[in-house]
Z-matrix of the N, CA and C atoms (Angstrom, degrees):
N
C 1 1.444
C 2 1.534 1 111.39
N 3 1.335 2 117.77 1 -45.12
C 4 1.473 3 117.00 2 177.25
C 5 1.527 4 112.98 3 -59.31
N 6 1.336 5 116.39 4 -33.36
C 7 1.463 6 120.21 5 178.92
C 8 1.527 7 110.74 6 -64.13
N 9 1.327 8 117.38 7 -37.89
C 10 1.465 9 121.16 8 178.55
C 11 1.526 10 110.28 9 -65.53
N 12 1.337 11 116.88 10 -41.82
C 13 1.467 12 120.60 11 178.30
C 14 1.527 13 110.05 12 -62.00
N 15 1.332 14 116.63 13 -44.85
C 16 1.464 15 120.68 14 178.66
C 17 1.526 16 110.46 15 -62.86
N 18 1.330 17 117.16 16 -38.27
C 19 1.457 18 121.70 17 178.17
C 20 1.532 19 110.82 18 -62.24
N 21 1.344 20 117.06 19 -46.49
C 22 1.465 21 120.35 20 178.47
C 23 1.529 22 111.32 21 -61.12
N 24 1.305 23 116.31 22 -43.61
C 25 1.475 24 119.60 23 179.22
C 26 1.520 25 110.12 24 -63.55
N 27 1.334 26 116.28 25 -43.15
C 28 1.464 27 120.13 26 179.40
C 29 1.523 28 112.55 27 -61.93
N 30 1.325 29 117.10 28 -44.29
C 31 1.464 30 120.73 29 178.74
C 32 1.527 31 110.01 30 -64.08
N 33 1.328 32 116.42 31 -40.59
C 34 1.464 33 120.22 32 177.95
C 35 1.513 34 112.28 33 -61.79
N 36 1.310 35 117.14 34 -41.29
C 37 1.469 36 121.07 35 179.54
C 38 1.530 37 110.29 36 -67.21
N 39 1.342 38 116.55 37 -43.14
C 40 1.469 39 120.62 38 179.75
C 41 1.524 40 110.64 39 -61.72
N 42 1.336 41 116.67 40 -39.25
C 43 1.472 42 121.00 41 -179.62
C 44 1.531 43 112.41 42 -85.04
N 45 1.304 44 116.24 43 5.91
C 46 1.470 45 123.25 44 177.47
C 47 1.537 46 112.22 45 58.98
N 48 1.334 47 114.36 46 43.74
C 49 1.462 48 121.54 47 175.66
C 50 1.519 49 107.22 48 -96.28
N 51 1.319 50 117.22 49 138.55
C 52 1.464 51 120.65 50 174.27
C 53 1.522 52 108.17 51 -70.04
N 54 1.331 53 116.71 52 91.39
C 55 1.461 54 121.99 53 -171.70
C 56 1.521 55 111.09 54 -60.07
N 57 1.330 56 117.16 55 -47.74
C 58 1.458 57 120.12 56 -178.17
C 59 1.526 58 111.09 57 -66.75
N 60 1.333 59 116.92 58 -39.27
C 61 1.468 60 119.99 59 177.74
C 62 1.535 61 111.05 60 -64.46
N 63 1.327 62 116.95 61 -39.91
C 64 1.465 63 120.78 62 177.50
C 65 1.527 64 110.49 63 -64.96
N 66 1.339 65 115.42 64 -39.59
C 67 1.467 66 119.62 65 176.81
C 68 1.520 67 110.66 66 -61.72
N 69 1.322 68 117.37 67 -46.67
C 70 1.464 69 121.00 68 179.81
C 71 1.524 70 111.82 69 -61.99
N 72 1.328 71 116.89 70 -40.43
C 73 1.464 72 120.77 71 177.87
C 74 1.527 73 110.89 72 -62.99
N 75 1.322 74 116.75 73 -44.10
C 76 1.469 75 121.10 74 178.06
C 77 1.521 76 111.87 75 -63.67
N 78 1.337 77 116.62 76 -41.28
C 79 1.467 78 120.08 77 177.78
C 80 1.522 79 110.88 78 -63.63
N 81 1.326 80 116.60 79 -40.18
C 82 1.473 81 120.85 80 178.42
C 83 1.530 82 110.24 81 -62.70
N 84 1.324 83 117.79 82 -44.37
C 85 1.458 84 121.44 83 178.73
C 86 1.527 85 111.04 84 -64.58
N 87 1.335 86 116.66 85 -38.11
C 88 1.464 87 120.84 86 178.01
C 89 1.516 88 111.97 87 -63.83
N 90 1.322 89 116.35 88 -42.59
C 91 1.466 90 119.89 89 177.27
C 92 1.522 91 111.35 90 -64.95
N 93 1.321 92 116.85 91 -38.54
C 94 1.463 93 120.18 92 178.03
C 95 1.533 94 110.82 93 -64.35
N 96 1.326 95 116.92 94 -41.36
C 97 1.458 96 120.65 95 177.28
C 98 1.526 97 110.93 96 -63.42
N 99 1.334 98 116.76 97 -43.09
C 100 1.471 99 120.66 98 177.21
C 101 1.523 100 110.59 99 -60.35
N 102 1.317 101 116.76 100 -40.15
C 103 1.465 102 121.35 101 178.01
C 104 1.530 103 110.70 102 -62.74
N 105 1.330 104 117.13 103 -39.71
C 106 1.465 105 121.04 104 -178.91
C 107 1.533 106 113.11 105 -68.60
N 108 1.338 107 117.31 106 -36.41
C 109 1.462 108 119.04 107 -175.80
C 110 1.523 109 113.10 108 -94.29
N 111 1.320 110 118.85 109 -7.46
C 112 1.469 111 121.52 110 -177.86
C 113 1.529 112 112.81 111 -56.67
N 114 1.339 113 120.62 112 -47.35
C 115 1.471 114 118.35 113 179.90
C 116 1.533 115 113.25 114 -60.86
N 117 1.309 116 116.77 115 -37.91
C 118 1.460 117 120.62 116 178.46
C 119 1.520 118 110.81 117 -64.13
N 120 1.326 119 116.89 118 -43.63
C 121 1.457 120 120.54 119 179.80
C 122 1.523 121 111.78 120 -66.79
N 123 1.328 122 116.89 121 -39.36
C 124 1.468 123 119.83 122 177.80
C 125 1.533 124 109.34 123 -61.99
N 126 1.319 125 117.17 124 -43.04
C 127 1.464 126 120.84 125 177.69
C 128 1.516 127 111.91 126 -62.67
N 129 1.320 128 117.20 127 -42.77
C 130 1.461 129 121.38 128 179.98
C 131 1.520 130 111.12 129 -65.46
N 132 1.317 131 117.14 130 -44.68
C 133 1.467 132 120.94 131 179.39
C 134 1.522 133 110.53 132 -63.49
N 135 1.333 134 116.75 133 -39.58
C 136 1.464 135 120.51 134 177.33
C 137 1.522 136 110.74 135 -63.31
N 138 1.326 137 116.89 136 -44.46
C 139 1.468 138 120.69 137 -179.83
C 140 1.526 139 111.30 138 -63.00
N 141 1.330 140 117.73 139 -42.21
C 142 1.464 141 121.56 140 178.93
C 143 1.523 142 110.06 141 -63.46
N 144 1.319 143 116.52 142 -44.53
C 145 1.465 144 120.38 143 179.50
C 146 1.518 145 110.98 144 -62.05
N 147 1.331 146 116.41 145 -40.80
C 148 1.466 147 119.87 146 179.12
C 149 1.527 148 111.01 147 -66.51
N 150 1.329 149 118.04 148 -40.20
C 151 1.460 150 121.14 149 177.59
C 152 1.523 151 111.47 150 -60.51
N 153 1.326 152 116.21 151 -44.43
C 154 1.462 153 119.88 152 -179.54
C 155 1.526 154 110.58 153 -67.46
N 156 1.325 155 117.11 154 -48.27
C 157 1.461 156 121.55 155 -175.36
C 158 1.531 157 112.53 156 -68.18
N 159 1.318 158 117.46 157 -31.55
C 160 1.462 159 120.67 158 -177.35
C 161 1.521 160 112.79 159 -76.46
N 162 1.315 161 117.15 160 -16.58
C 163 1.454 162 120.16 161 -177.34
C 164 1.520 163 112.64 162 85.27
N 165 1.335 164 117.37 163 9.43
C 166 1.466 165 120.67 164 -178.72
C 167 1.523 166 111.67 165 -62.00
N 168 1.326 167 117.21 166 -38.96
C 169 1.467 168 120.37 167 178.53
C 170 1.526 169 109.80 168 -64.29
N 171 1.340 170 117.12 169 -42.18
C 172 1.461 171 120.46 170 178.54
C 173 1.523 172 111.40 171 -64.10
N 174 1.332 173 117.29 172 -40.65
C 175 1.469 174 120.77 173 179.01
C 176 1.531 175 110.77 174 -64.83
N 177 1.325 176 116.94 175 -44.04
C 178 1.468 177 120.06 176 177.72
C 179 1.522 178 111.26 177 -63.21
N 180 1.333 179 115.99 178 -38.53
C 181 1.463 180 120.58 179 178.49
C 182 1.524 181 110.25 180 -61.96
N 183 1.321 182 116.59 181 -45.75
C 184 1.473 183 120.99 182 178.41
C 185 1.525 184 110.97 183 -60.82
N 186 1.310 185 116.56 184 -37.37
C 187 1.459 186 121.61 185 -178.52
C 188 1.529 187 111.85 186 -72.10
N 189 1.318 188 116.39 187 -41.30
C 190 1.463 189 121.64 188 -173.31
C 191 1.532 190 112.96 189 -86.75
N 192 1.317 191 118.10 190 -29.78
C 193 1.473 192 121.52 191 -173.88
C 194 1.526 193 114.23 192 -53.67
N 195 1.344 194 120.40 193 -46.54
C 196 1.471 195 118.24 194 -179.67
C 197 1.534 196 113.03 195 -60.88
N 198 1.328 197 116.38 196 -40.49
C 199 1.469 198 120.41 197 178.43
C 200 1.529 199 109.73 198 -66.25
N 201 1.328 200 116.30 199 -42.59
C 202 1.467 201 120.48 200 -179.71
C 203 1.524 202 110.72 201 -62.93
N 204 1.338 203 117.38 202 -41.10
C 205 1.459 204 119.79 203 -179.72
C 206 1.526 205 111.37 204 -65.41
N 207 1.327 206 117.49 205 -38.03
C 208 1.469 207 120.11 206 177.95
C 209 1.520 208 111.10 207 -64.35
N 210 1.331 209 116.37 208 -27.84
C 211 1.465 210 120.67 209 179.85
C 212 1.525 211 111.61 210 -88.05
N 213 1.332 212 117.85 211 0.13
C 214 1.461 213 121.37 212 178.20
C 215 1.512 214 114.83 213 94.87
N 216 1.329 215 117.48 214 10.27
C 217 1.453 216 121.50 215 178.59
C 218 1.525 217 108.52 216 -93.60
N 219 1.321 218 119.14 217 130.70
C 220 1.470 219 119.25 218 175.97
C 221 1.533 220 110.42 219 -64.05
N 222 1.318 221 116.66 220 140.48
C 223 1.471 222 121.14 221 -179.18
C 224 1.525 223 111.42 222 -61.35
N 225 1.325 224 117.63 223 -28.05
C 226 1.462 225 121.47 224 -176.96
C 227 1.524 226 113.27 225 -64.77
N 228 1.339 227 117.22 226 -25.32
C 229 1.466 228 119.20 227 -176.18
C 230 1.525 229 112.79 228 -84.48
N 231 1.327 230 117.44 229 -15.69
C 232 1.465 231 120.68 230 -174.64
C 233 1.527 232 112.41 231 -59.38
N 234 1.354 233 119.88 232 -47.29
C 235 1.468 234 117.68 233 179.27
C 236 1.535 235 113.03 234 -61.20
N 237 1.314 236 116.90 235 -36.64
C 238 1.470 237 120.18 236 178.59
C 239 1.522 238 109.72 237 -65.61
N 240 1.327 239 116.75 238 -43.59
C 241 1.463 240 120.93 239 179.87
C 242 1.521 241 111.43 240 -63.26
N 243 1.328 242 117.45 241 -36.39
C 244 1.463 243 120.80 242 179.25
C 245 1.520 244 112.52 243 -74.02
N 246 1.326 245 116.81 244 -38.07
C 247 1.463 246 120.40 245 -173.86
C 248 1.524 247 113.38 246 -85.97
N 249 1.319 248 117.89 247 -25.24
C 250 1.467 249 121.19 248 -175.13
C 251 1.532 250 113.91 249 -56.03
N 252 1.336 251 120.77 250 -45.22
C 253 1.470 252 118.89 251 179.48
C 254 1.528 253 113.47 252 -66.90
N 255 1.315 254 116.47 253 -17.31
C 256 1.459 255 120.84 254 -175.65
C 257 1.517 256 111.94 255 -98.32
N 258 1.333 257 116.75 256 -44.99
C 259 1.458 258 120.24 257 -172.11
C 260 1.519 259 111.20 258 -142.57
N 261 1.306 260 116.09 259 116.44
C 262 1.460 261 120.64 260 176.96
C 263 1.515 262 111.97 261 -67.93
N 264 1.329 263 116.49 262 -42.49
C 265 1.466 264 120.61 263 -179.70
C 266 1.514 265 112.23 264 -66.05
N 267 1.331 266 116.23 265 -43.44
C 268 1.456 267 120.16 266 179.21
C 269 1.515 268 112.26 267 -64.48
N 270 1.320 269 116.69 268 -42.90
C 271 1.465 270 119.67 269 -179.89
C 272 1.527 271 111.05 270 -69.60
N 273 1.329 272 117.46 271 -32.70
C 274 1.465 273 120.17 272 176.98
C 275 1.527 274 110.49 273 -67.11
N 276 1.329 275 116.69 274 -38.12
C 277 1.464 276 120.01 275 176.89
C 278 1.531 277 110.47 276 -62.35
N 279 1.329 278 116.98 277 -41.25
C 280 1.467 279 120.54 278 177.34
C 281 1.527 280 110.85 279 -66.55
N 282 1.326 281 117.08 280 -39.67
C 283 1.462 282 121.74 281 177.58
C 284 1.525 283 110.44 282 -59.68
N 285 1.323 284 116.48 283 -47.37
C 286 1.469 285 120.83 284 179.75
C 287 1.527 286 110.43 285 -61.46
N 288 1.334 287 116.79 286 -40.49
C 289 1.455 288 120.54 287 178.25
C 290 1.524 289 111.10 288 -61.22
N 291 1.325 290 116.88 289 -44.34
C 292 1.471 291 120.24 290 178.52
C 293 1.525 292 110.93 291 -63.52
N 294 1.318 293 116.50 292 -42.10
C 295 1.461 294 119.58 293 179.96
C 296 1.525 295 111.28 294 -65.47
N 297 1.336 296 117.82 295 -36.33
C 298 1.466 297 120.77 296 178.58
C 299 1.527 298 111.58 297 -72.28
N 300 1.327 299 116.98 298 -40.74
C 301 1.474 300 120.55 299 -177.11
C 302 1.518 301 112.58 300 -76.30
N 303 1.325 302 117.01 301 -46.26
C 304 1.456 303 121.08 302 -171.98
C 305 1.527 304 113.73 303 -104.27
N 306 1.312 305 116.40 304 -17.58
C 307 1.457 306 120.84 305 179.91
C 308 1.524 307 112.17 306 94.96
N 309 1.330 308 116.43 307 149.71
C 310 1.464 309 119.94 308 -178.29
C 311 1.522 310 113.35 309 -69.56
N 312 1.322 311 117.94 310 -20.25
C 313 1.462 312 120.50 311 -179.85
C 314 1.527 313 112.81 312 -94.42
N 315 1.331 314 116.68 313 2.27
C 316 1.468 315 119.25 314 176.98
C 317 1.529 316 108.81 315 -73.05
N 318 1.311 317 115.76 316 162.55
C 319 1.458 318 120.73 317 179.26
C 320 1.527 319 110.46 318 -59.38
N 321 1.332 320 116.88 319 -48.83
C 322 1.471 321 120.98 320 179.79
C 323 1.526 322 110.77 321 -65.59
N 324 1.334 323 117.60 322 -38.91
C 325 1.463 324 120.98 323 178.71
C 326 1.516 325 112.29 324 -61.38
N 327 1.304 326 115.88 325 -41.72
C 328 1.469 327 119.69 326 178.50
C 329 1.527 328 111.10 327 -67.94
N 330 1.333 329 116.41 328 -40.35
C 331 1.467 330 119.21 329 -179.56
C 332 1.521 331 111.05 330 -63.81
N 333 1.335 332 117.69 331 -47.71
C 334 1.469 333 118.53 332 -177.90
C 335 1.520 334 111.20 333 -67.19
N 336 1.322 335 117.21 334 -28.26
C 337 1.467 336 119.70 335 175.82
C 338 1.527 337 110.62 336 -66.79
N 339 1.330 338 116.25 337 -43.78
C 340 1.472 339 119.96 338 177.39
C 341 1.529 340 109.87 339 -66.02
N 342 1.344 341 116.72 340 -41.38
C 343 1.469 342 120.50 341 178.77
C 344 1.523 343 111.28 342 -60.05
N 345 1.320 344 116.87 343 -40.77
C 346 1.461 345 120.24 344 -178.95
C 347 1.522 346 111.83 345 -60.66
N 348 1.323 347 116.17 346 -33.72
C 349 1.453 348 119.98 347 -179.87
C 350 1.513 349 115.05 348 -87.63
N 351 1.325 350 117.20 349 -14.16
C 352 1.464 351 118.53 350 -173.99
C 353 1.526 352 114.24 351 -116.51
N 354 1.318 353 117.88 352 -3.07
C 355 1.461 354 120.73 353 177.58
C 356 1.516 355 109.79 354 -109.40
N 357 1.300 356 116.18 355 171.20
C 358 1.469 357 122.20 356 -176.41
C 359 1.519 358 109.78 357 -129.10
N 360 1.299 359 115.83 358 152.97
C 361 1.463 360 120.53 359 171.35
C 362 1.527 361 106.23 360 -83.34
N 363 1.309 362 114.92 361 78.15
C 364 1.462 363 123.52 362 -169.45
C 365 1.516 364 113.11 363 -55.87
N 366 1.323 365 117.15 364 -49.83
C 367 1.465 366 119.97 365 -176.94
C 368 1.528 367 111.28 366 -63.22
N 369 1.336 368 116.52 367 -41.75
C 370 1.459 369 120.53 368 178.83
C 371 1.530 370 110.78 369 -65.01
N 372 1.323 371 116.95 370 -45.45
C 373 1.468 372 120.25 371 -178.69
C 374 1.524 373 111.11 372 -61.80
N 375 1.327 374 116.65 373 -43.41
C 376 1.464 375 119.25 374 179.00
C 377 1.521 376 110.21 375 -65.28
N 378 1.335 377 116.92 376 -43.05
C 379 1.465 378 120.44 377 -179.60
C 380 1.525 379 111.21 378 -60.14
N 381 1.325 380 116.67 379 -45.31
C 382 1.469 381 120.07 380 -176.76
C 383 1.520 382 111.47 381 -71.89
N 384 1.326 383 116.63 382 -52.45
C 385 1.457 384 118.91 383 -173.58
C 386 1.519 385 112.76 384 -72.17
N 387 1.311 386 117.86 385 -44.07
C 388 1.457 387 119.58 386 178.87
C 389 1.522 388 110.88 387 -72.01
N 390 1.327 389 116.37 388 -36.78
C 391 1.465 390 119.44 389 178.31
C 392 1.517 391 112.49 390 -64.70
N 393 1.328 392 117.35 391 -33.09
C 394 1.460 393 120.15 392 -177.72
C 395 1.523 394 112.68 393 -70.58
N 396 1.322 395 117.29 394 -24.45
C 397 1.467 396 120.28 395 179.85
C 398 1.522 397 112.69 396 -111.95
N 399 1.329 398 116.92 397 3.69
C 400 1.454 399 121.38 398 173.04
C 401 1.516 400 116.02 399 82.06
N 402 1.325 401 118.49 400 19.67
C 403 1.461 402 120.52 401 177.85
C 404 1.523 403 108.33 402 -78.85
N 405 1.308 404 117.38 403 127.99
C 406 1.461 405 122.22 404 -177.70
C 407 1.531 406 112.57 405 -100.88
N 408 1.320 407 118.09 406 -33.78
C 409 1.461 408 121.68 407 -176.19
C 410 1.527 409 109.66 408 -93.69
N 411 1.324 410 115.64 409 110.19
C 412 1.459 411 119.07 410 -175.67
C 413 1.516 412 113.11 411 -128.71
N 414 1.335 413 118.08 412 15.52
C 415 1.464 414 118.72 413 -172.87
C 416 1.519 415 112.94 414 -63.68
N 417 1.321 416 119.14 415 -37.56
C 418 1.464 417 120.30 416 179.70
C 419 1.525 418 110.46 417 -70.16
N 420 1.310 419 116.57 418 -38.61
C 421 1.459 420 120.24 419 177.32
C 422 1.518 421 110.06 420 -64.95
N 423 1.322 422 116.50 421 -42.44
C 424 1.462 423 120.80 422 179.93
C 425 1.525 424 110.43 423 -61.78
N 426 1.316 425 117.25 424 -46.64
C 427 1.463 426 121.09 425 178.95
C 428 1.532 427 110.86 426 -60.87
N 429 1.314 428 116.85 427 -44.72
C 430 1.467 429 120.70 428 179.43
C 431 1.531 430 110.74 429 -63.82
N 432 1.329 431 116.76 430 -42.37
C 433 1.462 432 120.70 431 179.29
C 434 1.516 433 112.24 432 -64.30
N 435 1.330 434 117.14 433 -42.88
C 436 1.465 435 120.53 434 179.34
C 437 1.529 436 111.17 435 -68.21
N 438 1.324 437 116.92 436 -35.85
C 439 1.472 438 119.67 437 174.65
C 440 1.530 439 110.65 438 -64.13
N 441 1.309 440 116.44 439 -40.74
C 442 1.468 441 120.61 440 177.89
C 443 1.529 442 110.55 441 -64.52
N 444 1.333 443 117.36 442 -40.83
C 445 1.466 444 120.67 443 177.64
C 446 1.526 445 111.00 444 -63.87
N 447 1.327 446 116.75 445 -43.85
C 448 1.463 447 120.49 446 178.48
C 449 1.530 448 110.45 447 -60.96
N 450 1.328 449 116.12 448 -44.21
C 451 1.463 450 120.99 449 178.54
C 452 1.526 451 110.55 450 -61.59
N 453 1.321 452 116.74 451 -41.21
C 454 1.470 453 120.58 452 179.08
C 455 1.525 454 111.22 453 -64.10
N 456 1.329 455 117.44 454 -39.01
C 457 1.465 456 120.47 455 178.11
C 458 1.527 457 110.07 456 -64.32
N 459 1.323 458 117.15 457 -48.14
C 460 1.468 459 121.30 458 -179.65
C 461 1.524 460 110.35 459 -59.97
N 462 1.324 461 116.77 460 -46.35
C 463 1.458 462 119.32 461 -177.78
C 464 1.524 463 112.88 462 -74.57
N 465 1.319 464 117.62 463 -21.70
C 466 1.465 465 119.82 464 172.35
C 467 1.520 466 109.37 465 -63.81
N 468 1.331 467 116.48 466 -45.86
C 469 1.468 468 120.65 467 178.40
C 470 1.528 469 110.06 468 -64.00
N 471 1.321 470 116.84 469 -47.42
C 472 1.468 471 120.12 470 -178.30
C 473 1.519 472 112.09 471 -63.60
N 474 1.319 473 116.99 472 -40.60
C 475 1.459 474 121.13 473 -179.21
C 476 1.521 475 110.93 474 -65.27
N 477 1.332 476 116.41 475 -46.16
C 478 1.461 477 119.38 476 179.61
C 479 1.522 478 109.86 477 -64.96
N 480 1.325 479 116.90 478 -41.05
C 481 1.468 480 120.22 479 179.00
C 482 1.530 481 110.17 480 -63.15
N 483 1.317 482 117.46 481 -40.81
C 484 1.467 483 121.88 482 -177.86
C 485 1.525 484 112.03 483 -69.59
N 486 1.330 485 117.44 484 -46.10
C 487 1.457 486 120.70 485 -172.29
C 488 1.521 487 114.79 486 -95.58
N 489 1.316 488 117.85 487 -20.64
C 490 1.457 489 118.91 488 -172.92
C 491 1.524 490 113.80 489 -116.00
N 492 1.285 491 117.84 490 -16.53
C 493 1.465 492 120.27 491 -173.36
C 494 1.502 493 112.14 492 -87.99
């Protein structure tokens, strides 16, 4: 990484670019972008905290688990599947818990590992990227992202069942 930084500075000097001035301009733009998306992130973090604290994720898990089990999905993966589009940190904590309790080679452990690599923190990504450029209408993107997450969850189970079972 330091070599890349030195390379950029060297190219800037060769091309007679004010390297430090360009750095300061980029830092200023970065701070402005952070300022623009901060309210969106605060709202998202508040909503995630409220979902966790209210027990809504647990209630949804209780509701969905019987249906998921009938379809061949382990009940243990349901909370991860529900939380992943909302919170990367929260879903990672659940993933680690499953890996510690059931083991990384368990059926559920393998599924949540595949899910972690194939799903997205949809709400966070939309909040950050759309918030940084000022896009307010995101319902079609949200629907597409949630459909992609659902598809990734289904295919995580199918893939693990096909290749590992």
